[in-house]
N, C-alpha and C positions, 0 to 999 in steps of 0.2 A: 173667831168671835168677836164682833165688833164691841168698842169701848161701853157703848150705851145699854148693851145687853148683859154687863157684867153686873155682878150682886153689888151694892151700894158703897161695901166698903172698898172695892176697888177703885171706886173714883174720887172719893174724899175722905178726909180724916181730920178731927178735931184737933188743933194745936193751941198751945197757949200763947196768949198775947206777947209773952217775951219773944218767942220767934219773930214776930213782925216788927216790935220795938229795935229789934239789932238790925232791920234791912236799911241799906245804904241809901235806899230811893227817897224820896218825898213822902212827907209824913201823909196817909190817908185819912185826913181828917173826916171827910164824908163817908169813911167805911167803920169808924169805929165801933158803931153799935153791935156790930157784927161778928160771928166767930169765924177766924181765918181756917181753910182747911187745905189740903193738898189733893190735888187732881191730877190725870193726864193732861198733855199739853192740848191747846186750842190753836196752836201754832207752832211750825217747826223752822229753824232757818237751816237749812237741808244743804247749803254750800255756796261758794266753792272755795277749799282750802288755798289760803293767801290771794282772796279775792277780796278782803275786807270786811269779814263776818264778824271779828272781834269789835270791830269798831261799831259794827251796826248794833249789834247787842249793847255796847255799852250808852251808845245813843238813845237806843228806844226804850231801855228801861228807866231811863230817866222820867218817863210818863206815870203819873199816879196810878192809872189803871194796867200796867204790865208788871209782872211778876216773870222773872226768868232766872233759870238755873246757872248756876254760878259757872260751871265748869262743864266742858263736853261729856254726856253720858253716856253716849255710843251704845243706846240700848239695841239699836234695830240693826247694827253690824256686828256687833260683839258680844253683845249680853242679853239677846234675845229670846235665850231660853230660862231666863231667870224669872221671866214673865211680868205680867204688869203690875203686879203687887208691889213689886222690886222697884219698877220704874217709877210707880207713883210715888213712893218713899224718897227719889231722888229729887222728885218737884219741890218748889218753894210754896210755903203756904199762901192761900190766895184767898181774897174776900169775894164776895157775891158781887159779881158785874167786872170782874179783874181778869185778865188775859193771861193763862201759863204759858209762857215761851221757853223753847229747847233748843240749843245751835250744837250742832254736829256736822262740821263741813265734809266728813268723808260718807253722809248719806247720800248725797246726788250721784256718787260714782257706785256704788255699792249693787249690784245686780239684784240680790233678793228685799232691797229695803222698799221699794215703791209697794210690792203686794204687801207688805208686813204694815207698813203704814195705813195704807187703804182697808185693810182688815180690823187695824185699832179703830180708824176714825174715816171715812170716806169723805167726810166734810170739813176736814182739817184744812188750815191755810198754810202756803208752803213759801217761803223766802229764799230766793236764790242770789246772792252776789256774785257778779262775773266782772271780770277785767281783762285787757288785752291778753290771750292767751301765752304770747311769747312772753312778755314781763312777768306773768303769772308763773312760768315755768322757771325761770331765771331765780323770781323769789323764793319758788320752792327751793331750788337748788342753794339757794343764799343760807338759807335756815339750816339745811343738811350739813353743808361745812363749816357752820357756826358750832356744830357740835363734834365734827369729826373732821379734822383737816386733811386727814390722808386718803379723802374720796377723790376719784378720777377729775379729770377736767371737765366742765358742762358740756364742751363740743364733744369730748369722747362719749359721753354717756347719751347725748341726744341725736347720734348717727349711728348706724350699725356699722361694725366692723372697721371702725376709723375709715369710712367710705369717702373722706373728704368732702363732708356736707353734703353727700347724695340722698341715701335713703333715711328718711327720719325714723328712730328706733321707739314705736308705737307702743312697745311693750314697756318702757321706761315710765313710770307713773306721773313724774313733772310734766311729761308730753301727753300720755293719755288723758289726762284730766283735762286738759284744754279743748278736748274734742267735744264740747258743748253738747251740741246737737245732738250726739248719739247718745249720750246719758239722759237727756230731757226727753228722747223719745220713749224710753222706759216708762219715764214718770207720765208721760200722757196716754201710755196705756190704760192706766189706771184715774189718772184725775186729767178733769178739764182745764184748758189754759186759764180760766180767770179764777181758779185756785190758787193758782203761782204767780208770784209777783216777783218780777226782776230788777236788781238793785244794780247800777252802775258802779263798780268799784272806783272807778275815776272820778266820777262827778259826788262821789259820796268823800272823796278827799277835797274836791275844788269847793263843792257847794253843799256841804251836809245837810244844810236846813232844807234845803228844795226836796233832796231824795228822803228824809226821815219825813217830811211833810206826805211824800205819795205813801211811803210806808203805813202812815197812822191811817191816812183815808182807807187802804188795802186792807187794815185790821179793824174798822169801823171805830177809830178811835177819836175822841176831838182832838183838835190841834192845840195841843200844849206845848209841844216843842218847837221852838221856833228860833229866828236867826239870833235872839238875846241869849240863847243857851252855849254860843259858840265863839270862840276867838283863834286866830291864827298864830300858831306858835313859830315864829321864825327859825328858832334854833331845831326844831325836831321836823320843820317843814310840812306840818299837816295841822288840819283844827283840832283844838282841846276843847274840853268843856270847862265854861267858866263857874266859878265860887257859885253855890247855890243852897239850898236847904239841904239836900241831899250830899253835898260835898262839902266840906270844911274848906277845902281850898282847890284851886283851880286842878282840873284833872285832866292827866294824858294818858294813852294807851303807854305801856311799859316799854322799856330799853330793846325788847326784842322785836319791836315794830317800828320799821321805817330802817332799816338796816340799809348800809350802803352796798349796793350789786357789784360784784366782780366783773371786771372787763371781759366781755366776750365778743369773740371776732364778728367783725359786722358781716362776713359774708354767710357765716352760720346765723344770725339772725334775720338775714334776708330769706334765707333758705327754708328758716322756719315760718316767717311770713308767708311764704308763698306756698307752704305746705298747708297752713291754716285757713287761708283766704277762701277756699271754698266752701268749708266747714262752716266759717263765720257769717258766710253769706247765707246759707242753709239757714242757719241759728237767727239771722237777722229775717228771715222769711218767716219761718214759724211763730217766734214771738212778735212780730210785729214792731219790734225796737231795732234801730241802726245804731249800735254802740261806738261808730266811727273810729275803730280800732285799724290802723295801717294794714 
């Protein structure tokens, strides 16, 4: 059932002004005469894990016309049976004219999700943050070993049966996620390419203002977030948000972002680049974007 055919109580719920006042974002002065409601999302950040989705969310939610769920809801991959009513309650209160946004990076790779999203809203806008799949896999692994130091070496997991960097193990999630074109093909079965916007994880680090400008255009927003909102933090090695009305002090992503990667055998890295190269080329062809990965 499509979201716009649901009873009205599924799509909106009046909220007190106190919910809005606690928002960490800019004050919505031009909306204050309206009553905030919760609604199903207008846009989703669907992936990819360790691509830069948290940075994208933190940056775009500076916009006064964007409200975002603070945590990953996992509705379409884990809690779908709870229904739209449950999902809507996880959304932030919004005012008329504001966009509701939700981010769950695993949506991009779970087989059932595209159809479920389409059935909710075939006109929804989708955002995908991608980065060099080899770097992404190593970043994924780095996150795992930060929580469990007994995990085998990256090289032992990335290749089948200790094959000395021969056969890549595509059953291992950090490798499988990086075959972006395979996942994208499932989404294109339901959504036209012009409803999907691709963000370069590398450019989001180097020039966040330019990437966010493109996102604002895609979402139909005024160009509010610009270079003036960012500064380069030399300690962390990436851009952070300057002090603003929405943040009482300069704001950087947490300590879990920008971890140092472990040393990986150079032969293993080159073998993985060879493996991904044809998939990357096809991804560039389908999206019309050359991301410039090695």
